[in-house]
MARZA-803608 format. One record per atom (N, C-alpha, C): atom name; z negated, x negated, y negated. Coordinates in steps of 0.001 Angstrom, whole numbers. Atoms other than C-alpha are relative to their C-alpha. Layout:
<nodes>
(node "CA" (Z X Y)),
...
</nodes>
This chain:
<nodes>
(node "N" (-970 -1054 -344)),
(node "CA" (56412 74846 67551)),
(node "C" (869 -511 -493)),
(node "N" (-2351 -419 628)),
(node "CA" (60373 74958 68034)),
(node "C" (181 757 -1265)),
(node "N" (-468 -1055 480)),
(node "CA" (61793 75751 65704)),
(node "C" (1429 1108 506)),
(node "N" (-921 -718 -421)),
(node "CA" (65284 78119 66402)),
(node "C" (1095 -1076 616)),
(node "N" (-1261 739 -273)),
(node "CA" (67432 75442 65820)),
(node "C" (-113 -1201 1311)),
(node "N" (74 1023 -894)),
(node "CA" (65637 72659 67660)),
(node "C" (494 981 1533)),
(node "N" (-265 -660 -1285)),
(node "CA" (65870 75235 70653)),
(node "C" (1818 663 861)),
(node "N" (-1252 -105 -580)),
(node "CA" (69455 75674 70711)),
(node "C" (625 -1244 74)),
(node "N" (-61 717 -1022)),
(node "CA" (69989 72289 70815)),
(node "C" (-773 -525 1578)),
(node "N" (605 340 -1025)),
(node "CA" (68269 72021 73901)),
(node "C" (1792 794 967)),
(node "N" (-1287 -1171 -780)),
(node "CA" (70776 72779 76792)),
(node "C" (-449 994 1456)),
(node "N" (1130 -1448 -658)),
(node "CA" (69631 75451 79675)),
(node "C" (-1266 -390 433)),
(node "N" (1106 116 -1038)),
(node "CA" (67740 73329 82177)),
(node "C" (-956 -308 -968)),
(node "N" (840 517 942)),
(node "CA" (65903 72105 79072)),
(node "C" (-706 1177 -404)),
(node "N" (1098 -1027 214)),
(node "CA" (65083 75738 77861)),
(node "C" (-663 287 1104)),
(node "N" (18 -688 -1036)),
(node "CA" (64458 76584 81061)),
(node "C" (-1734 -873 153)),
(node "N" (1113 676 205)),
(node "CA" (61456 73803 81428)),
(node "C" (-630 318 -1160)),
(node "N" (1290 -354 1216)),
(node "CA" (60266 74440 77866)),
(node "C" (-925 769 580)),
(node "N" (7 -1126 -1003)),
(node "CA" (60035 78182 78925)),
(node "C" (-1376 -428 1370)),
(node "N" (1700 1172 -2023)),
(node "CA" (57299 76646 82546)),
(node "C" (-823 -143 -1443)),
(node "N" (1803 556 681)),
(node "CA" (55074 74748 79971)),
(node "C" (-472 554 -1309)),
(node "N" (1056 -806 736)),
(node "CA" (54776 77010 77301)),
(node "C" (-1057 1030 558)),
(node "N" (1179 -1007 -453)),
(node "CA" (53585 79852 79583)),
(node "C" (-1024 -243 421)),
(node "N" (1063 24 -541)),
(node "CA" (51828 77618 81228)),
(node "C" (-1026 -388 -1449)),
(node "N" (805 -41 1064)),
(node "CA" (49994 76434 78468)),
(node "C" (-490 1251 -925)),
(node "N" (1046 -1139 83)),
(node "CA" (49538 80128 77127)),
(node "C" (-950 621 1247)),
(node "N" (812 -492 -872)),
(node "CA" (48041 80660 80079)),
(node "C" (-1473 -1217 356)),
(node "N" (1003 1110 613)),
(node "CA" (45364 77763 79766)),
(node "C" (-1453 709 -1363)),
(node "N" (102 -682 1260)),
(node "CA" (45222 79276 76132)),
(node "C" (-1130 1391 779)),
(node "N" (326 -1238 -439)),
(node "CA" (44249 82692 77344)),
(node "C" (-826 -391 725)),
(node "N" (860 -135 -1870)),
(node "CA" (41794 81202 80520)),
(node "C" (-1231 -629 -1223)),
(node "N" (1140 1147 771)),
(node "CA" (39641 78838 77044)),
(node "C" (-372 1168 -743)),
(node "N" (629 -798 1039)),
(node "CA" (39741 81891 74697)),
(node "C" (-1047 1100 794)),
(node "N" (286 -1158 -654)),
(node "CA" (38352 84277 77642)),
(node "C" (-1740 -523 266)),
(node "N" (1419 708 -621)),
(node "CA" (35544 81148 78553)),
(node "C" (-739 -493 -1910)),
(node "N" (897 911 1398)),
(node "CA" (34520 80598 74650)),
(node "C" (-37 -822 -173)),
(node "N" (308 1581 769)),
(node "CA" (35925 77224 74389)),
(node "C" (1163 164 -390)),
(node "N" (-753 514 680)),
(node "CA" (38996 77845 72637)),
(node "C" (-835 39 -1649)),
(node "N" (537 501 1467)),
(node "CA" (38387 76898 68804)),
(node "C" (677 459 -1424)),
(node "N" (-1024 -747 858)),
(node "CA" (41929 77679 67611)),
(node "C" (480 1044 579)),
(node "N" (-210 -1503 -698)),
(node "CA" (42572 81190 68581)),
(node "C" (1877 394 -1083)),
(node "N" (-1179 247 549)),
(node "CA" (45830 80564 66047)),
(node "C" (987 -460 1115)),
(node "N" (-1241 475 -1124)),
(node "CA" (47880 79088 68809)),
(node "C" (166 779 507)),
(node "N" (-905 -1309 -1050)),
(node "CA" (48345 81683 71241)),
(node "C" (1211 859 -1014)),
(node "N" (-1223 -339 339)),
(node "CA" (50467 83558 68793)),
(node "C" (349 -416 -298)),
(node "N" (-1497 223 -388)),
(node "CA" (52357 80744 68184)),
(node "C" (-16 -494 682)),
(node "N" (-522 499 -1979)),
(node "CA" (52676 80060 72062)),
(node "C" (811 1223 -178)),
(node "N" (-400 -824 74)),
(node "CA" (54017 83374 72046)),
(node "C" (1172 95 -441)),
(node "N" (-1645 -523 1187)),
(node "CA" (56580 83657 69603)),
(node "C" (1119 -1265 -115)),
(node "N" (-1188 941 -854)),
(node "CA" (58101 80276 70512)),
(node "C" (288 346 1672)),
(node "N" (-1063 -78 -1451)),
(node "CA" (58341 81431 74161)),
(node "C" (805 1334 -308)),
(node "N" (-1358 -1541 959)),
(node "CA" (59944 85222 72291)),
(node "C" (1535 -799 -119)),
(node "N" (-1746 1328 543)),
(node "CA" (62350 82310 70385)),
(node "C" (563 -255 1203)),
(node "N" (-427 736 -1379)),
(node "CA" (63025 80482 74104)),
(node "C" (974 657 734)),
(node "N" (-435 -1153 -323)),
(node "CA" (63908 84368 75411)),
(node "C" (856 191 -323)),
(node "N" (-1292 -1060 1398)),
(node "CA" (65910 85551 72535)),
(node "C" (908 -1144 538)),
(node "N" (-1034 1099 7)),
(node "CA" (68250 82131 72725)),
(node "C" (828 -235 1207)),
(node "N" (-470 148 -1240)),
(node "CA" (68639 82093 76337)),
(node "C" (1031 1553 -6)),
(node "N" (-951 -1702 -174)),
(node "CA" (69641 86009 76407)),
(node "C" (1192 -513 -889)),
(node "N" (-1368 787 912)),
(node "CA" (72543 84821 73251)),
(node "C" (303 -822 401)),
(node "N" (-270 1218 -706)),
(node "CA" (73460 82036 75439)),
(node "C" (381 623 1333)),
(node "N" (-488 -1161 -1416)),
(node "CA" (74139 84721 78539)),
(node "C" (1464 520 -825)),
(node "N" (-596 28 632)),
(node "CA" (75358 86475 76730)),
(node "C" (-65 2097 317)),
(node "N" (61 -1169 -645)),
(node "CA" (73678 89773 78334)),
(node "C" (-1035 1111 -1009)),
</nodes>
């Protein structure tokens, strides 16, 4: 998982791409969990937190 410092070092385009990538991964993890194929369910929580970190840093940078 990415730490906040690593995310802050990215530019806006890279942050947006990471956000898309993590959302796709979360979708796939949820699908695997629903079909009982996911062994590490803790990964869902970690991905959700990383998405929240990225969104928070984007908000900080835009000043909204």
